[in-house]
C-alpha positions as CSV (number, residue, x, y, z in Angstrom):
1,M,3.9,21.8,30.3
2,K,3.4,23.6,26.8
3,L,6.0,24.0,24.0
4,K,6.1,26.1,21.6
5,I,7.0,25.2,17.8
6,F,8.7,27.2,15.3
7,S,10.8,26.6,12.0
8,T,14.5,26.6,13.2
9,L,14.8,27.4,9.2
10,A,12.7,30.6,10.1
11,I,14.3,32.1,12.4
12,A,17.6,31.2,10.7
13,T,16.1,33.3,7.5
14,C,15.0,35.7,10.1
15,L,18.6,36.3,11.3
16,L,20.2,36.3,8.2
17,S,17.7,39.0,6.5
18,S,16.5,40.7,9.4
19,C,13.1,40.3,8.4
20,H,11.2,40.1,11.6
21,D,7.8,41.4,11.8
22,N,8.2,43.5,14.4
23,W,12.0,44.5,13.9
24,T,14.5,46.6,12.0
25,P,18.1,47.1,12.3
26,S,19.3,49.8,14.7
27,D,22.1,52.2,13.7
28,E,22.9,52.0,17.3
29,A,26.0,50.8,18.6
30,D,24.4,48.7,20.5
31,G,22.1,47.5,18.7
32,V,19.6,44.8,19.7
33,G,19.1,40.6,19.5
34,Q,16.4,38.3,19.3
35,L,14.7,36.2,22.2
36,R,13.0,33.3,22.5
37,M,11.5,30.8,25.3
38,E,10.1,27.6,24.7
39,A,7.9,26.2,27.5
40,I,6.3,26.3,30.4
41,D,6.5,24.0,33.2
42,I,4.6,23.3,36.8
43,T,6.5,21.5,39.6
44,N,4.6,18.8,40.6
45,A,0.7,20.1,38.9
46,E,-0.8,17.0,40.1
47,T,-0.3,17.7,44.1
48,V,-1.9,21.2,42.9
49,I,-4.5,19.9,40.3
50,S,-6.3,17.2,40.3
51,R,-6.4,16.8,36.5
52,A,-3.3,16.5,34.1
53,G,-2.4,18.5,31.3
54,Y,-2.7,21.7,33.2
55,D,-3.4,24.5,30.5
56,V,-0.9,27.2,30.2
57,S,-2.1,29.1,27.6
58,D,-3.5,31.8,30.0
59,F,0.4,32.4,32.3
60,I,1.4,36.3,31.3
61,V,4.7,36.2,30.6
62,T,6.7,39.4,31.7
63,V,10.2,40.4,30.2
64,N,12.6,43.0,32.7
65,D,15.4,44.4,32.2
66,A,18.5,44.2,34.3
67,E,16.7,46.7,37.2
68,G,13.3,44.4,37.3
69,K,11.7,47.4,34.7
70,S,9.2,45.4,33.1
71,L,9.9,45.7,29.4
72,Q,7.1,43.0,27.4
73,Q,4.2,41.2,28.7
74,W,2.1,39.3,26.5
75,T,0.0,35.9,27.9
76,F,1.9,32.5,26.6
77,A,-0.3,32.1,23.9
78,Q,-0.2,35.5,22.3
79,M,3.8,35.8,22.5
80,P,5.6,35.9,20.3
81,E,8.0,32.9,18.5
82,I,10.8,35.6,18.4
83,V,10.9,38.0,20.6
84,T,13.6,41.6,19.7
85,L,15.1,43.1,22.6
86,P,17.8,45.9,22.9
87,V,21.6,44.3,23.7
88,G,22.3,44.2,27.4
89,D,22.7,42.1,30.2
90,N,20.6,40.4,32.9
91,Y,17.5,39.7,32.1
92,T,14.6,37.8,33.6
93,I,11.3,36.3,32.1
94,D,8.6,36.4,34.9
95,V,5.6,33.8,34.3
96,I,2.7,34.3,36.5
97,S,-0.5,32.3,36.1
98,H,-2.4,34.9,37.1
99,K,-3.4,37.7,39.0
100,Q,-4.1,36.4,42.2
101,Q,-6.2,37.5,44.7
102,K,-6.2,37.9,48.4
103,A,-8.6,34.8,48.7
104,A,-10.3,32.1,46.4
105,W,-12.3,28.9,45.9
106,D,-9.9,26.5,43.8
107,A,-7.0,29.2,41.9
108,P,-3.6,27.5,42.8
109,F,-1.2,30.9,42.3
110,F,1.7,29.4,40.0
111,K,4.8,31.3,39.3
112,G,8.4,31.0,38.2
113,T,11.3,33.1,37.2
114,S,13.8,32.6,34.4
115,E,17.4,32.9,35.6
116,K,19.5,35.4,34.2
117,F,20.1,35.8,30.6
118,N,21.7,38.6,28.1
119,I,21.1,39.5,24.7
120,A,23.7,39.5,22.1
121,K,23.8,42.0,18.6
122,N,22.1,40.1,16.3
123,R,21.7,36.4,17.7
124,L,19.1,34.3,19.5
125,T,18.8,33.9,23.0
126,T,17.1,31.1,23.7
127,V,16.2,30.7,27.6
128,G,14.5,27.3,27.0
129,T,11.3,25.9,29.8
130,V,10.6,28.2,32.6
131,T,9.3,26.0,35.4
132,C,6.5,27.8,37.7
133,K,5.7,26.7,41.2
134,L,2.9,27.1,43.8
135,S,3.3,30.4,45.3
136,N,0.1,30.8,47.7
137,I,-1.5,29.0,50.5
138,K,-3.6,26.2,49.4
139,V,-6.1,25.4,52.5
140,S,-8.0,22.1,53.3
141,I,-11.1,21.5,56.1
142,R,-12.0,18.2,56.7
143,F,-14.3,17.3,59.4
144,S,-15.0,13.6,60.8
145,D,-18.2,11.8,59.5
146,E,-18.6,11.9,63.6
147,L,-18.6,15.2,63.8
148,K,-20.3,15.2,60.8
149,S,-23.6,13.9,62.0
150,L,-23.8,16.4,64.8
151,M,-23.2,20.0,63.4
152,S,-26.1,22.0,62.8
153,D,-26.6,24.0,59.9
154,D,-24.9,27.0,61.0
155,C,-21.5,25.3,61.5
156,K,-18.4,26.9,60.1
157,V,-14.7,27.5,59.3
158,T,-14.1,31.1,58.8
159,V,-10.2,31.2,57.3
160,L,-8.4,34.7,57.7
161,A,-5.3,35.3,56.2
162,N,-2.6,38.4,56.6
163,D,-5.8,39.8,58.0
164,E,-7.0,40.4,54.5
165,G,-8.0,37.5,52.8
166,R,-11.0,35.4,54.4
167,L,-12.7,32.4,52.8
168,E,-16.1,30.2,55.3
169,F,-15.7,26.8,55.1
170,T,-19.3,24.8,55.7
171,K,-19.7,21.2,56.4
172,D,-20.4,20.4,53.0
173,E,-17.5,22.3,50.7
174,T,-15.1,20.1,49.2
175,R,-13.3,22.7,47.7
176,C,-10.2,24.5,48.6
177,G,-9.3,27.6,49.8
178,Y,-5.6,29.7,48.0
179,F,-4.7,32.3,49.7
180,E,-2.2,35.3,49.4
181,A,1.4,34.3,51.1
182,L,3.4,37.3,51.8
183,S,7.0,37.7,51.3
184,G,8.9,35.4,54.7
185,S,5.7,34.9,56.5
186,S,2.4,35.0,57.4
187,T,0.1,33.5,59.3
188,L,-3.2,32.5,59.4
189,I,-6.2,31.7,61.7
190,A,-9.0,28.7,61.7
191,T,-12.2,29.6,63.6
192,F,-14.8,27.1,63.9
193,S,-17.8,28.2,65.2
194,G,-21.3,26.7,65.7
195,T,-24.2,25.0,66.8
196,I,-23.2,20.9,67.9
197,R,-26.5,19.1,69.8
198,G,-27.6,22.7,70.8
199,N,-24.5,23.5,72.9
200,Y,-22.1,27.0,70.5
201,E,-19.0,26.3,70.0
202,E,-16.1,28.6,68.9
203,I,-13.0,26.7,68.6
204,R,-10.1,29.7,67.0
205,K,-6.1,28.5,66.0
206,V,-3.6,30.8,65.1
207,Y,-0.6,29.6,62.4
208,T,2.0,31.5,62.4
209,D,5.3,31.2,59.8
210,V,3.0,30.1,57.1
211,E,4.4,30.2,53.6
212,A,4.3,30.1,50.0
213,G,3.8,26.3,48.5
214,Q,1.8,25.0,51.8
215,H,-0.7,22.8,52.5
216,R,-2.7,23.4,55.4
217,I,-4.6,20.2,56.3
218,I,-6.6,21.4,58.8
219,T,-9.3,18.5,60.4
220,Y,-11.9,18.6,63.2
221,S,-13.3,15.9,65.1
222,I,-14.8,14.7,68.4
223,K,-12.7,13.6,71.2
224,G,-12.7,11.1,73.8
225,G,-14.6,8.4,71.0
226,D,-18.5,8.6,70.7
227,P,-20.8,11.4,72.3
228,T,-23.6,9.1,72.4
229,I,-22.5,6.7,74.7
230,P,-23.9,6.9,77.8
231,D,-21.1,8.3,80.7
232,E,-20.7,6.3,83.6
233,T,-23.9,7.9,85.2
234,G,-26.1,6.7,82.5
235,N,-26.3,10.5,81.4
236,I,-25.2,11.8,77.9
237,E,-24.3,15.7,78.3
238,T,-24.0,17.4,75.3
239,G,-22.5,20.2,76.5
240,D,-19.5,18.3,77.4
241,I,-18.3,17.6,73.8
242,T,-15.0,17.9,73.4
243,I,-14.1,19.4,69.9
244,D,-10.1,18.1,68.3
245,M,-8.9,20.2,66.1
246,S,-5.5,18.5,64.3
247,T,-3.4,19.9,61.6
248,I,-1.2,18.5,58.5
249,D,1.1,20.9,57.0
250,E,2.1,19.5,53.4
251,S,4.9,21.2,50.9
252,I,3.9,20.7,47.6
253,E,7.4,20.5,47.0
254,G,6.9,17.2,49.4
255,N,8.2,17.9,53.0
256,V,4.9,16.5,55.2
257,S,5.0,17.9,59.3
258,V,2.3,16.4,61.4
259,D,1.2,19.1,64.3
260,E,-0.5,17.0,67.1
261,D,-2.3,20.3,69.0
262,L,-5.6,18.9,70.1
263,I,-7.8,21.9,70.6
264,D,-10.4,21.9,73.4
265,G,-13.8,23.4,72.7
266,E,-12.8,25.7,76.4
267,R,-15.9,27.2,76.9
268,P,-17.6,29.1,80.2
269,G,-17.3,26.5,83.2
270,H,-15.4,23.6,81.3
271,E,-11.6,25.3,81.2
272,G,-10.2,22.7,83.7
273,D,-11.7,19.7,81.6
274,K,-9.1,18.9,79.9
275,E,-7.8,15.8,79.7
276,P,-3.2,15.7,80.6
277,E,-2.3,16.0,77.4
278,T,0.3,13.1,75.4
279,P,3.3,14.9,74.5
280,T,4.4,14.1,71.0
281,P,7.7,12.1,70.2
282,P,10.0,14.4,67.8
283,V,10.5,13.8,64.1
284,G,13.1,15.1,61.9
285,G,16.7,13.9,60.8
286,D,16.3,10.5,63.3
287,D,18.8,7.9,62.1
288,K,16.1,5.6,63.5
289,Y,13.8,5.9,60.4
290,F,15.8,5.3,57.4
291,D,18.8,1.9,57.4
292,F,20.8,1.6,54.8
293,E,22.4,-1.4,52.8
294,T,26.2,-1.2,51.1
295,S,28.3,-3.8,49.7
296,M,31.5,-2.2,49.4
297,L,30.6,1.0,49.2
298,Y,31.5,3.7,51.9
299,T,28.8,6.2,53.0
300,D,28.8,9.1,55.4
301,V,26.6,7.0,57.3
302,N,28.1,3.1,57.9
303,D,31.8,4.8,57.8
304,K,32.6,7.5,59.6
305,D,36.9,8.0,58.4
306,P,36.8,10.5,56.3
307,D,39.6,8.8,54.3
308,K,37.9,5.8,53.5
309,I,36.1,7.2,49.6
310,N,34.9,5.0,47.3
311,E,37.8,4.8,44.3
312,A,36.0,5.2,40.8
313,V,36.3,1.7,39.4
314,D,34.7,0.5,36.8
315,G,32.5,-2.4,37.1
316,N,32.6,-2.0,40.9
317,D,29.5,-2.8,42.8
318,Y,28.3,0.8,44.1
319,S,24.7,0.8,44.9
320,I,22.9,1.0,48.3
321,G,19.3,-0.2,50.2
322,I,17.4,2.6,50.8
323,K,15.1,1.6,54.3
324,S,12.8,3.5,55.2
325,E,10.3,3.1,58.0
326,F,7.7,5.0,56.4
327,P,6.7,5.4,53.0
328,L,9.5,7.6,50.9
329,T,7.6,11.4,49.5
330,Y,11.3,11.9,47.5
331,L,14.6,11.0,46.8
332,K,16.6,13.7,46.0
333,V,20.4,13.7,44.3
334,K,22.9,16.7,44.4
335,I,25.9,16.3,43.1
336,E,29.3,18.9,44.0
337,S,32.4,18.3,41.4
338,D,35.1,20.1,40.0
339,Y,34.7,18.3,36.8
340,L,31.2,16.9,36.9
341,T,29.9,21.3,36.7
342,E,26.4,22.1,36.2
343,E,27.2,23.5,32.8
344,F,29.2,20.3,31.7
345,L,26.4,17.9,32.7
346,Q,23.8,20.7,30.2
347,S,26.2,18.9,27.4
348,V,25.5,15.8,28.1
349,E,21.3,16.6,28.3
350,L,21.5,15.9,33.0
351,T,21.8,18.8,35.9
352,S,23.8,18.5,39.3
353,E,20.5,18.7,40.9
354,F,17.2,16.0,40.4
355,D,14.3,14.8,42.4
356,L,13.7,11.3,41.6
357,T,10.0,11.5,42.0
358,N,9.8,14.8,40.4
359,L,11.7,14.9,37.5
360,S,10.6,16.4,33.3
361,P,10.1,14.0,31.0
362,E,13.1,14.1,29.3
363,L,15.3,14.0,32.5
364,K,12.8,10.6,33.8
365,A,13.5,9.2,30.4
366,K,17.6,9.3,30.6
367,L,17.8,8.7,33.9
368,S,15.3,5.4,34.0
369,D,16.6,4.4,31.0
370,P,17.5,0.2,31.9
371,D,20.6,0.8,29.4
372,G,21.5,3.5,30.4
373,F,21.6,4.8,34.2
374,N,18.3,2.8,35.3
375,F,17.7,4.8,38.1
376,P,14.1,4.2,40.1
377,V,11.7,7.0,39.4
378,D,8.6,8.3,40.7
379,D,6.3,5.5,41.9
380,K,9.1,3.2,42.2
381,V,10.5,6.0,44.9
382,K,7.7,7.9,46.2
383,G,5.3,5.7,48.6
384,Q,8.7,2.5,49.3
385,T,10.0,1.9,51.8
386,Y,12.8,0.6,50.2
387,V,14.5,1.5,46.9
388,M,17.9,0.5,45.4
389,F,20.1,3.3,44.0
390,N,23.0,2.2,42.0
391,L,25.0,4.6,41.0
392,T,27.2,2.0,39.1
393,P,26.2,3.3,35.8
394,F,27.9,6.7,36.6
395,I,31.1,5.7,37.2
396,P,32.6,6.0,33.7
397,L,30.8,9.5,33.6
398,L,33.8,10.3,36.5
399,N,36.6,8.5,34.9
400,I,37.1,11.1,31.6
401,S,37.8,13.2,34.0
402,P,41.1,14.9,32.9
403,T,42.8,15.5,35.9
404,P,43.7,13.2,38.3
405,N,42.7,12.5,41.7
406,D,38.9,14.5,41.1
407,I,36.7,14.2,44.3
408,H,32.9,13.7,43.9
409,K,30.1,14.0,45.7
410,F,26.9,12.9,45.6
411,Y,24.0,13.8,48.4
412,L,21.4,11.5,48.9
413,S,18.2,13.3,50.5
414,M,15.1,11.8,51.9
415,A,12.3,12.3,54.0
416,D,9.3,9.6,54.5
417,E,5.4,10.4,55.1
418,K,6.3,11.5,58.5
419,G,8.5,14.4,57.9
420,N,11.3,12.5,58.5
421,E,14.5,13.4,56.3
422,K,17.9,12.1,56.4
423,T,20.6,12.9,54.2
424,I,23.7,10.7,53.3
425,V,27.0,11.4,51.4
426,L,28.6,9.6,48.9
427,T,32.3,10.2,48.3
428,F,34.1,9.3,45.2
429,I,37.9,10.2,43.8
430,S,38.2,9.1,40.2
431,G,42.2,8.9,38.1
432,V,43.7,7.8,41.0
433,E,47.3,7.7,40.3
């Protein structure tokens, strides 16, 4: 994240005296107002890039009108602290890291758009932080050491995206490729080709419905163990080496699914040599991967009776132990309440939706404060198989609602490193009469 630091006194003086360098008072009835954008943040930057402190100085910032027409544009470093705009509604700010290419090495493309905002006459509008996320497709190619030892120098994997973006990965390539993503879905084709112990191999796999923000990790290995061990006849038939191809589709936002399609090398004369495939067990929202421990807290998991909701009583224990068979990758919270609206929550420096493994520094400090909410964050969730989540510190906030019998719902959504997902609902009623 990068913040723009400025003087509040200077802005106040500017607004009162109308002395901004690029602004003269308008004689028109509508007039002009002013805009401030404070910062750019990158979602899960540590997942996309290996180094911390990603420099956003050269990110391109564009201010658009209600019709989407570009009005002004700068790099973030060159953007004025205060921007003057005509009075109007439904402005937006677009931020991109750079003008992306169809395909490039180590070139993550980040993109973000602000919420719509209005410009009022002689008023300062603050947009705050514009959050950007990975908006192209990241591809990694990996080879097992066993396969590498048999690969000739002509071996490579050619990745083609949407018939235009193209990169070739040799066996020693360590960089990641980044490909432009089309709106809706994209197509990737990965083709392994080259000579292995004197035999030419070519394996082609087509991936459809590839989306921006995904990381496709494609791994090539040898099927059936050590190919240098003689078979039962005492011979080593190099032409019968079979290459497997497996894929992990990792979303930068946290979801991971494993594609266990093993693609054999189908050379002429060997089409029938494949071993029978073993069906892959389905993954998804199966309850068997998650379990929950509660004392007096009703959930939609351990009690299906919709009338048994939790009465918000200060001092009661509203904790829930989340057990996962595999390490967790995220734990997200969504609040639905007529009283705890987004506007109200923002007034107390909270928000209605957050991921405990991916918080802004400000929100992390507030939610993890031992004297406050004391929620588990970061590596106290990610990589864990047991997490204690306690809503007890939140109860006083529910009970300040002036309306009796208010209903508040907390959705806890979680996923593990195998791609299994589960959402449970914790429902509370406050101000019971």
